[in-house]
C-alpha positions, 0 to 999 in steps of 0.5 A: 928448864923453866918448868922446873923454876915454876913448880920451885917458885910455887914450891917455896911459896907453899912451904912458906905459907904451911910453916907460917900457918902451922906456927900461928895455929899452934900459937893460938891453940896449942899442941895438944892435937896436931891441928895446924897440920890437920888444917893445912892438909884439910885446906890444901885437899880442897884447894887441890881439888878446887883448882883441878876441878873448876879451873885446870879441868875446864882449861881456864888456866895455862899449863904453867899456872897449873905448874905454879899452883897446883904441883909447886904451891900445893905440892909444897903447902901439902903432899897430902892434897896430892894424895887425896887427889890421887884417891879420888881420881882412881875412884872416878875411875871405878878403881875402888880396891885400888883406891883402898890398897893405896890408902891403907898401904900409904898409911901402914907402910908410911907409918912403918917407914917413920918408925924404922927412920926413927930406929935408925936415926936414934942409932946412928 
């Protein structure tokens, strides 16, 4: 049960950070390009790569801190970083075809799900 609380606290902090940063970037740069989301996705990808390879892979941090930072905070900050990490893991394992399929299906099926959700939402 403690692990769920740790992830929840990290997720709350990550989600609030994502919202605040996106709002700040939008106020400065406007909405012509989704720069806030782009910056969050890129920084989240960098942070998960950094934390997982430098800290977690070398057992520098306690597993509870990894839950707080990686699963909780970065999971709440951006799920894109987890997506990027999983692709990187597949490529490291030599599963290039699986990684490519995962990318293609995630983007295409995700977009289709978005459109279907939009259609269903308008029909309700």
